[in-house]
C-alpha atoms as a printed R data frame, in Angstrom:
    type eleno elety resid chain resno       x       y      z
1   ATOM     1    CA   MET     A     1  16.175 -30.303 40.491
2   ATOM     2    CA   PRO     A     2  19.044 -33.025 40.345
3   ATOM     3    CA   SER     A     3  19.965 -34.146 36.981
4   ATOM     4    CA   SER     A     4  19.069 -37.791 37.804
5   ATOM     5    CA   SER     A     5  15.476 -36.780 38.689
6   ATOM     6    CA   THR     A     6  15.173 -34.645 35.577
7   ATOM     7    CA   ALA     A     7  16.202 -37.697 33.308
8   ATOM     8    CA   VAL     A     8  13.639 -39.865 35.097
9   ATOM     9    CA   LEU     A     9  10.884 -37.343 34.689
10  ATOM    10    CA   LEU     A    10  11.761 -36.915 30.934
11  ATOM    11    CA   GLY     A    11  11.827 -40.622 30.442
12  ATOM    12    CA   LEU     A    12   8.389 -41.031 32.035
13  ATOM    13    CA   LEU     A    13   6.991 -38.167 29.900
14  ATOM    14    CA   LEU     A    14   8.350 -39.438 26.569
15  ATOM    15    CA   ALA     A    15   7.044 -43.043 27.279
16  ATOM    16    CA   SER     A    16   3.671 -42.170 28.702
17  ATOM    17    CA   ALA     A    17   0.602 -42.574 26.569
18  ATOM    18    CA   ALA     A    18  -1.951 -41.157 28.995
19  ATOM    19    CA   ALA     A    19  -0.478 -37.667 28.920
20  ATOM    20    CA   PHE     A    20  -2.222 -34.478 28.170
21  ATOM    21    CA   ALA     A    21  -2.652 -33.366 24.524
22  ATOM    22    CA   GLN     A    22  -3.417 -29.858 23.268
23  ATOM    23    CA   SER     A    23  -6.584 -29.636 21.226
24  ATOM    24    CA   GLU     A    24  -8.270 -26.292 22.011
25  ATOM    25    CA   PHE     A    25  -6.848 -24.202 19.172
26  ATOM    26    CA   PRO     A    26  -4.506 -26.107 16.803
27  ATOM    27    CA   ALA     A    27  -1.424 -24.216 15.768
28  ATOM    28    CA   SER     A    28  -2.019 -25.043 12.074
29  ATOM    29    CA   VAL     A    29  -5.555 -24.875 10.925
30  ATOM    30    CA   PRO     A    30  -6.245 -25.891  7.245
31  ATOM    31    CA   GLY     A    31  -7.800 -22.480  6.208
32  ATOM    32    CA   ALA     A    32 -10.050 -19.938  8.022
33  ATOM    33    CA   ARG     A    33 -12.926 -20.538 10.427
34  ATOM    34    CA   ARG     A    34 -16.232 -19.743  8.851
35  ATOM    35    CA   ILE     A    35 -19.242 -18.165 10.467
36  ATOM    36    CA   GLU     A    36 -22.500 -18.004  8.528
37  ATOM    37    CA   LEU     A    37 -25.065 -15.259  9.509
38  ATOM    38    CA   ALA     A    38 -28.791 -16.155  9.461
39  ATOM    39    CA   PRO     A    39 -30.781 -13.876  7.240
40  ATOM    40    CA   ASP     A    40 -33.393 -13.422  9.875
41  ATOM    41    CA   GLY     A    41 -30.891 -12.013 12.187
42  ATOM    42    CA   SER     A    42 -31.149 -14.816 14.851
43  ATOM    43    CA   PRO     A    43 -29.727 -13.722 18.270
44  ATOM    44    CA   SER     A    44 -26.980 -16.322 18.425
45  ATOM    45    CA   ILE     A    45 -23.598 -14.743 19.083
46  ATOM    46    CA   ALA     A    46 -20.418 -16.416 17.833
47  ATOM    47    CA   GLU     A    47 -17.302 -16.353 20.175
48  ATOM    48    CA   ILE     A    48 -13.914 -15.539 18.638
49  ATOM    49    CA   ALA     A    49 -10.642 -16.179 20.443
50  ATOM    50    CA   VAL     A    50  -8.264 -13.200 20.648
51  ATOM    51    CA   SER     A    51  -5.055 -12.756 22.611
52  ATOM    52    CA   ALA     A    52  -2.839  -9.842 23.673
53  ATOM    53    CA   GLY     A    53  -0.434  -8.841 20.987
54  ATOM    54    CA   LEU     A    54  -1.754 -11.350 18.389
55  ATOM    55    CA   SER     A    55  -3.687 -10.308 15.290
56  ATOM    56    CA   THR     A    56  -7.225 -11.507 14.479
57  ATOM    57    CA   GLY     A    57  -8.688 -10.675 11.098
58  ATOM    58    CA   LEU     A    58 -12.393 -10.731 10.334
59  ATOM    59    CA   TYR     A    59 -13.347 -10.866  6.479
60  ATOM    60    CA   PHE     A    60 -16.807 -10.269  5.599
61  ATOM    61    CA   ASP     A    61 -18.629 -10.822  2.250
62  ATOM    62    CA   SER     A    62 -20.342  -7.523  2.460
63  ATOM    63    CA   ASP     A    63 -19.163  -3.788  2.959
64  ATOM    64    CA   LEU     A    64 -19.076  -2.479  6.482
65  ATOM    65    CA   MET     A    65 -20.357   0.856  7.832
66  ATOM    66    CA   ARG     A    66 -17.055   2.334  9.193
67  ATOM    67    CA   ASP     A    67 -19.002   4.422 11.753
68  ATOM    68    CA   GLY     A    68 -21.245   1.483 12.606
69  ATOM    69    CA   ILE     A    69 -18.564  -0.511 14.432
70  ATOM    70    CA   GLU     A    70 -19.166  -0.839 18.190
71  ATOM    71    CA   LEU     A    71 -16.283  -2.543 20.186
72  ATOM    72    CA   GLU     A    72 -16.625  -2.805 23.919
73  ATOM    73    CA   GLY     A    73 -13.338  -1.687 25.671
74  ATOM    74    CA   ARG     A    74 -11.985  -0.283 22.420
75  ATOM    75    CA   GLU     A    75  -9.288   1.670 24.373
76  ATOM    76    CA   ARG     A    76  -7.849  -1.669 25.404
77  ATOM    77    CA   PHE     A    77  -6.943  -2.767 21.925
78  ATOM    78    CA   SER     A    78  -3.677  -1.531 20.354
79  ATOM    79    CA   LEU     A    79  -5.119  -1.747 16.833
80  ATOM    80    CA   VAL     A    80  -8.580  -1.541 15.307
81  ATOM    81    CA   ASP     A    81  -8.167  -1.303 11.628
82  ATOM    82    CA   ILE     A    82 -11.550  -1.062  9.656
83  ATOM    83    CA   GLY     A    83 -11.429  -1.646  6.041
84  ATOM    84    CA   GLN     A    84 -14.073  -1.782  3.363
85  ATOM    85    CA   ALA     A    85 -15.071  -5.352  4.267
86  ATOM    86    CA   THR     A    86 -12.419  -6.314  6.759
87  ATOM    87    CA   LEU     A    87 -11.702  -5.674 10.508
88  ATOM    88    CA   ARG     A    88  -8.360  -6.466 12.056
89  ATOM    89    CA   LEU     A    89  -8.050  -6.479 15.838
90  ATOM    90    CA   VAL     A    90  -4.950  -6.661 18.131
91  ATOM    91    CA   PRO     A    91  -5.660  -6.671 21.838
92  ATOM    92    CA   SER     A    92  -3.123  -4.757 23.962
93  ATOM    93    CA   SER     A    93  -1.352  -6.053 26.962
94  ATOM    94    CA   ARG     A    94  -4.030  -4.448 29.083
95  ATOM    95    CA   VAL     A    95  -6.469  -7.310 28.490
96  ATOM    96    CA   ALA     A    96  -6.682 -10.210 30.844
97  ATOM    97    CA   PRO     A    97  -7.369 -13.954 29.879
98  ATOM    98    CA   GLY     A    98 -11.014 -14.814 30.293
99  ATOM    99    CA   GLU     A    99 -12.317 -11.345 29.639
100 ATOM   100    CA   ARG     A   100 -14.952 -10.882 26.973
101 ATOM   101    CA   PHE     A   101 -15.648  -7.923 24.757
102 ATOM   102    CA   ARG     A   102 -18.743  -7.446 22.636
103 ATOM   103    CA   LEU     A   103 -18.251  -6.495 19.078
104 ATOM   104    CA   VAL     A   104 -21.114  -5.248 16.805
105 ATOM   105    CA   VAL     A   105 -20.791  -4.552 13.059
106 ATOM   106    CA   ARG     A   106 -23.198  -3.038 10.675
107 ATOM   107    CA   PHE     A   107 -23.462  -3.433  6.978
108 ATOM   108    CA   ARG     A   108 -23.569  -0.693  4.477
109 ATOM   109    CA   ASP     A   109 -26.351  -1.978  2.077
110 ATOM   110    CA   GLY     A   110 -29.026  -2.276  4.671
111 ATOM   111    CA   ALA     A   111 -30.086  -5.787  3.610
112 ATOM   112    CA   ALA     A   112 -30.811  -8.476  6.164
113 ATOM   113    CA   PRO     A   113 -29.165  -9.024  8.542
114 ATOM   114    CA   VAL     A   114 -28.325  -5.366  8.974
115 ATOM   115    CA   SER     A   115 -25.774  -6.102 11.725
116 ATOM   116    CA   ALA     A   116 -23.998  -8.888 13.481
117 ATOM   117    CA   SER     A   117 -22.712  -9.433 17.068
118 ATOM   118    CA   PHE     A   118 -19.747 -11.309 18.287
119 ATOM   119    CA   LEU     A   119 -18.129 -11.971 21.639
120 ATOM   120    CA   LEU     A   120 -14.346 -11.654 21.654
121 ATOM   121    CA   ARG     A   121 -12.871 -13.944 24.309
122 ATOM   122    CA   VAL     A   122  -9.290 -13.344 25.502
123 ATOM   123    CA   HIS     A   123  -7.220 -16.467 25.451
124 ATOM   124    CA   PRO     A   124  -3.912 -16.499 27.341
125 ATOM   125    CA   ALA     A   125  -1.770 -17.351 24.332
126 ATOM   126    CA   LYS     A   126  -3.830 -18.076 21.191
127 ATOM   127    CA   ALA     A   127  -5.993 -16.207 18.860
128 ATOM   128    CA   GLU     A   128  -7.934 -17.118 15.762
129 ATOM   129    CA   PRO     A   129  -5.861 -15.512 12.989
130 ATOM   130    CA   LEU     A   130  -8.526 -15.404 10.216
131 ATOM   131    CA   VAL     A   131 -12.340 -15.628 10.469
132 ATOM   132    CA   GLU     A   132 -14.594 -15.369  7.336
133 ATOM   133    CA   ILE     A   133 -18.043 -14.104  7.926
134 ATOM   134    CA   PHE     A   134 -20.606 -15.056  5.367
135 ATOM   135    CA   ARG     A   135 -23.842 -12.998  5.135
136 ATOM   136    CA   GLU     A   136 -25.248 -14.204  1.897
137 ATOM   137    CA   LYS     A   137 -25.346 -17.698  0.146
138 ATOM   138    CA   ARG     A   138 -21.933 -19.314 -0.217
139 ATOM   139    CA   THR     A   139 -20.727 -20.580 -3.534
140 ATOM   140    CA   ILE     A   140 -20.161 -24.199 -4.283
141 ATOM   141    CA   GLU     A   141 -16.407 -23.482 -4.334
142 ATOM   142    CA   THR     A   142 -16.349 -22.565 -0.630
143 ATOM   143    CA   TYR     A   143 -18.282 -25.718  0.245
144 ATOM   144    CA   GLN     A   144 -15.714 -27.798 -1.727
145 ATOM   145    CA   GLN     A   145 -12.809 -25.989  0.061
146 ATOM   146    CA   GLU     A   146 -14.460 -26.760  3.399
147 ATOM   147    CA   THR     A   147 -14.750 -30.477  2.447
148 ATOM   148    CA   ARG     A   148 -11.044 -30.605  1.418
149 ATOM   149    CA   GLU     A   149 -10.009 -28.938  4.760
150 ATOM   150    CA   VAL     A   150 -12.313 -31.400  6.758
151 ATOM   151    CA   ARG     A   151 -10.693 -34.303  5.019
152 ATOM   152    CA   ALA     A   152  -7.226 -33.004  5.857
153 ATOM   153    CA   GLU     A   153  -8.187 -32.560  9.449
154 ATOM   154    CA   LEU     A   154  -9.537 -36.112  9.533
155 ATOM   155    CA   GLU     A   155  -6.298 -37.513  8.085
156 ATOM   156    CA   ARG     A   156  -4.445 -35.486 10.881
157 ATOM   157    CA   CYS     A   157  -6.617 -37.040 13.547
158 ATOM   158    CA   GLN     A   158  -6.164 -40.449 12.066
159 ATOM   159    CA   ASP     A   159  -2.393 -40.027 12.150
160 ATOM   160    CA   GLU     A   160  -2.617 -38.738 15.651
161 ATOM   161    CA   ASN     A   161  -4.661 -41.760 16.753
162 ATOM   162    CA   SER     A   162  -2.186 -44.130 15.178
163 ATOM   163    CA   ARG     A   163   0.639 -42.571 17.057
164 ATOM   164    CA   LEU     A   164  -1.182 -42.822 20.388
165 ATOM   165    CA   VAL     A   165  -2.039 -46.491 19.770
166 ATOM   166    CA   ALA     A   166   1.663 -47.245 18.879
167 ATOM   167    CA   GLU     A   167   2.610 -45.480 22.096
168 ATOM   168    CA   HIS     A   168   0.063 -47.293 24.186
169 ATOM   169    CA   GLU     A   169   1.324 -50.789 22.713
170 ATOM   170    CA   ALA     A   170   4.894 -49.951 23.288
171 ATOM   171    CA   PRO     A   171   6.968 -51.435 26.115
172 ATOM   172    CA   PRO     A   172   8.077 -49.124 28.937
173 ATOM   173    CA   GLY     A   173  11.436 -47.607 29.583
174 ATOM   174    CA   LEU     A   174  14.176 -47.323 26.862
175 ATOM   175    CA   ALA     A   175  12.665 -50.128 24.791
176 ATOM   176    CA   GLY     A   176   9.539 -48.067 24.392
177 ATOM   177    CA   LEU     A   177  11.419 -45.012 23.223
178 ATOM   178    CA   LEU     A   178  13.283 -47.141 20.664
179 ATOM   179    CA   SER     A   179  10.229 -48.957 19.434
180 ATOM   180    CA   THR     A   180   8.333 -45.722 18.698
181 ATOM   181    CA   GLY     A   181  11.255 -44.197 17.012
182 ATOM   182    CA   THR     A   182  11.681 -41.372 19.601
183 ATOM   183    CA   LEU     A   183  15.158 -42.388 20.427
184 ATOM   184    CA   ASP     A   184  18.010 -43.273 18.030
185 ATOM   185    CA   GLU     A   185  21.666 -44.083 18.406
186 ATOM   186    CA   HIS     A   186  22.323 -40.331 19.265
187 ATOM   187    CA   GLY     A   187  20.345 -40.652 22.351
188 ATOM   188    CA   VAL     A   188  18.873 -37.561 24.108
189 ATOM   189    CA   ALA     A   189  20.914 -34.237 24.241
190 ATOM   190    CA   GLY     A   190  20.267 -31.771 27.075
191 ATOM   191    CA   ARG     A   191  21.087 -28.188 27.853
192 ATOM   192    CA   VAL     A   192  20.642 -25.994 30.997
193 ATOM   193    CA   VAL     A   193  19.387 -22.719 29.750
194 ATOM   194    CA   THR     A   194  18.371 -21.140 33.117
195 ATOM   195    CA   LYS     A   195  20.644 -18.214 32.749
196 ATOM   196    CA   ASP     A   196  19.379 -17.472 29.218
197 ATOM   197    CA   ILE     A   197  15.709 -16.882 30.327
198 ATOM   198    CA   PRO     A   198  14.847 -13.287 31.113
199 ATOM   199    CA   ARG     A   199  12.921 -12.632 34.320
200 ATOM   200    CA   LEU     A   200   9.464 -11.221 33.632
201 ATOM   201    CA   ALA     A   201   7.666  -9.381 36.464
202 ATOM   202    CA   GLY     A   202   4.087 -10.545 35.245
203 ATOM   203    CA   ASN     A   203   4.779 -14.305 35.712
204 ATOM   204    CA   ALA     A   204   2.611 -15.937 38.351
205 ATOM   205    CA   LEU     A   205   5.501 -18.328 39.378
206 ATOM   206    CA   GLU     A   206   9.329 -18.052 39.318
207 ATOM   207    CA   ALA     A   207  11.353 -20.317 37.148
208 ATOM   208    CA   ILE     A   208  14.111 -21.755 39.306
209 ATOM   209    CA   SER     A   209  15.693 -23.817 36.591
210 ATOM   210    CA   VAL     A   210  14.970 -24.579 32.870
211 ATOM   211    CA   THR     A   211  16.477 -27.442 30.935
212 ATOM   212    CA   THR     A   212  15.820 -28.394 27.404
213 ATOM   213    CA   TYR     A   213  16.275 -31.868 25.667
214 ATOM   214    CA   ARG     A   214  16.187 -33.046 22.103
215 ATOM   215    CA   ALA     A   215  15.579 -36.627 20.828
216 ATOM   216    CA   LYS     A   216  15.162 -37.866 17.258
217 ATOM   217    CA   THR     A   217  11.650 -36.496 16.629
218 ATOM   218    CA   ALA     A   218  10.857 -34.400 19.722
219 ATOM   219    CA   VAL     A   219  12.055 -31.738 22.025
220 ATOM   220    CA   ALA     A   220  11.172 -31.284 25.773
221 ATOM   221    CA   VAL     A   221  11.522 -28.464 28.222
222 ATOM   222    CA   VAL     A   222  11.737 -29.165 31.991
223 ATOM   223    CA   VAL     A   223  10.906 -26.207 34.113
224 ATOM   224    CA   GLN     A   224  11.000 -26.092 37.931
225 ATOM   225    CA   LEU     A   225   8.636 -23.419 39.088
226 ATOM   226    CA   ALA     A   226   8.384 -21.933 42.541
227 ATOM   227    CA   THR     A   227   5.079 -20.510 43.813
228 ATOM   228    CA   LYS     A   228   5.388 -16.916 45.142
229 ATOM   229    CA   ALA     A   229   4.573 -16.372 48.885
230 ATOM   230    CA   GLY     A   230   0.908 -16.237 49.423
231 ATOM   231    CA   ALA     A   231  -0.117 -17.523 46.038
232 ATOM   232    CA   HIS     A   232  -2.702 -20.185 45.436
233 ATOM   233    CA   LEU     A   233  -1.865 -23.583 43.982
234 ATOM   234    CA   TRP     A   234  -1.099 -23.342 40.166
235 ATOM   235    CA   SER     A   235  -1.731 -26.105 37.627
236 ATOM   236    CA   PRO     A   236  -1.017 -25.590 33.821
237 ATOM   237    CA   LYS     A   237  -3.929 -26.140 31.613
238 ATOM   238    CA   GLY     A   238  -2.269 -25.329 28.250
239 ATOM   239    CA   VAL     A   239   1.005 -24.227 26.677
240 ATOM   240    CA   THR     A   240   2.445 -22.865 23.427
241 ATOM   241    CA   LEU     A   241   6.122 -22.894 22.098
242 ATOM   242    CA   ARG     A   242   6.159 -19.988 19.638
243 ATOM   243    CA   SER     A   243   9.144 -18.920 17.605
244 ATOM   244    CA   ARG     A   244  10.106 -15.220 16.785
245 ATOM   245    CA   THR     A   245   8.271 -15.484 13.459
246 ATOM   246    CA   GLY     A   246   5.141 -16.614 15.213
247 ATOM   247    CA   ALA     A   247   5.366 -20.261 14.124
248 ATOM   248    CA   GLU     A   248   4.402 -22.844 16.876
249 ATOM   249    CA   LEU     A   249   5.718 -26.187 17.536
250 ATOM   250    CA   LYS     A   250   3.144 -28.834 17.986
251 ATOM   251    CA   VAL     A   251   2.773 -29.632 21.703
252 ATOM   252    CA   LEU     A   252   2.317 -33.268 22.264
253 ATOM   253    CA   ARG     A   253   1.794 -33.271 26.092
254 ATOM   254    CA   ILE     A   254   2.352 -31.534 29.227
255 ATOM   255    CA   TRP     A   255   3.104 -33.318 32.493
256 ATOM   256    CA   GLN     A   256   3.316 -31.861 36.042
257 ATOM   257    CA   GLN     A   257   5.137 -33.366 38.939
258 ATOM   258    CA   PRO     A   258   2.658 -34.442 41.776
259 ATOM   259    CA   SER     A   259   2.973 -32.170 44.772
260 ATOM   260    CA   THR     A   260   1.224 -31.118 47.974
261 ATOM   261    CA   PRO     A   261   0.166 -27.777 49.129
262 ATOM   262    CA   LEU     A   262   3.341 -27.538 51.296
263 ATOM   263    CA   ASP     A   263   5.750 -27.881 48.385
264 ATOM   264    CA   GLU     A   264   7.573 -24.714 47.462
265 ATOM   265    CA   SER     A   265   8.280 -25.761 43.837
266 ATOM   266    CA   ARG     A   266   7.316 -28.372 41.333
267 ATOM   267    CA   SER     A   267   8.604 -29.530 37.839
268 ATOM   268    CA   ILE     A   268   6.588 -29.191 34.621
269 ATOM   269    CA   VAL     A   269   7.678 -31.012 31.483
270 ATOM   270    CA   VAL     A   270   6.548 -29.959 28.095
271 ATOM   271    CA   GLU     A   271   7.101 -32.165 25.055
272 ATOM   272    CA   ALA     A   272   6.629 -30.959 21.479
273 ATOM   273    CA   GLU     A   273   7.059 -32.384 18.020
274 ATOM   274    CA   ALA     A   274  10.303 -31.410 16.326
275 ATOM   275    CA   PRO     A   275  11.308 -33.727 13.498
276 ATOM   276    CA   GLU     A   276  13.910 -31.312 12.164
277 ATOM   277    CA   ALA     A   277  17.219 -31.012 13.893
278 ATOM   278    CA   GLY     A   278  17.421 -27.412 12.809
279 ATOM   279    CA   VAL     A   279  14.548 -26.379 15.171
280 ATOM   280    CA   GLN     A   280  16.616 -24.904 17.938
281 ATOM   281    CA   GLY     A   281  15.041 -21.543 18.640
282 ATOM   282    CA   PRO     A   282  14.861 -19.141 20.324
283 ATOM   283    CA   PHE     A   283  11.206 -19.814 21.277
284 ATOM   284    CA   SER     A   284   8.789 -18.312 23.755
285 ATOM   285    CA   LEU     A   285   7.234 -20.799 26.123
286 ATOM   286    CA   LYS     A   286   3.844 -19.747 27.622
287 ATOM   287    CA   LEU     A   287   1.888 -21.785 30.202
288 ATOM   288    CA   TRP     A   288  -1.536 -20.866 31.499
289 ATOM   289    CA   GLU     A   289  -3.999 -22.072 34.105
290 ATOM   290    CA   ASP     A   290  -7.784 -22.315 34.115
291 ATOM   291    CA   GLY     A   291  -7.769 -18.634 35.129
292 ATOM   292    CA   PRO     A   292  -5.942 -15.361 34.634
293 ATOM   293    CA   ARG     A   293  -2.332 -16.292 35.770
294 ATOM   294    CA   THR     A   294   0.196 -17.141 33.206
295 ATOM   295    CA   VAL     A   295   3.943 -17.996 33.069
296 ATOM   296    CA   THR     A   296   5.971 -16.789 30.064
297 ATOM   297    CA   LEU     A   297   9.634 -17.781 29.440
298 ATOM   298    CA   GLY     A   298  11.546 -16.203 26.530
299 ATOM   299    CA   ASN     A   299  14.718 -17.181 24.816
300 ATOM   300    CA   VAL     A   300  14.198 -20.917 25.069
301 ATOM   301    CA   THR     A   301  16.649 -22.803 22.891
302 ATOM   302    CA   PHE     A   302  17.283 -26.422 22.297
303 ATOM   303    CA   PRO     A   303  20.448 -28.509 21.800
């Protein structure tokens, strides 16, 4: 894609207030998810998100029967570590996004409920790292902790709302970028990193070019993707930018260039929050659709 077109796409993305925002599984959750089991053993089954290569830990408040664990498709998990009151799961690369696996655990003491069932749903890129399952009455301390976490999440949502309102009220073009503090006197630095990106056979589309940008408080990746011959149209639903240590940048929006079924390629722009200039990478960029196909680009670095 010509550099002038890339600059226009980037400017439109950074100034747009109607862009897509990620919210399905936030990268930084204030504490673990909590699941409470009804003492009467009601049939409701909680869904837990898992993902290939990522660890999900289940922590129970009662001891487990080690030989009472039933995991559908167990051979497709690279790790099933059963502890006294814990269960750690790591799906292998053989699982596909959208698949579901039934998990049944049984408790050692025989009290009600004697067992619990869960549905493990495979997500293309994200997993719930920590889930606490309460079988008995919770202490007042756990409720107080949950209240603190809810307040922290509310404050985060309020900050996000304030940012969106400010963007909506900002003027268009460079004036908007300056008014929201996205741009300073150093401007936007860009880098073509296409040659640094390894080619992966499992990608649904081919990356023709990859260019990264950095502004004062944000980074962006512009990827030109070519649809493989005979493949259906592909539209990204979500994205992650994950470092080698597993830390994720907060994705602010993803924008896709409008196209027709006859177009052989299209550009996708991903913008993420990066207030620290030292956030350079390398990162792994993963895009997924509302289906099984994914695109993963490794060794993504920023100026």
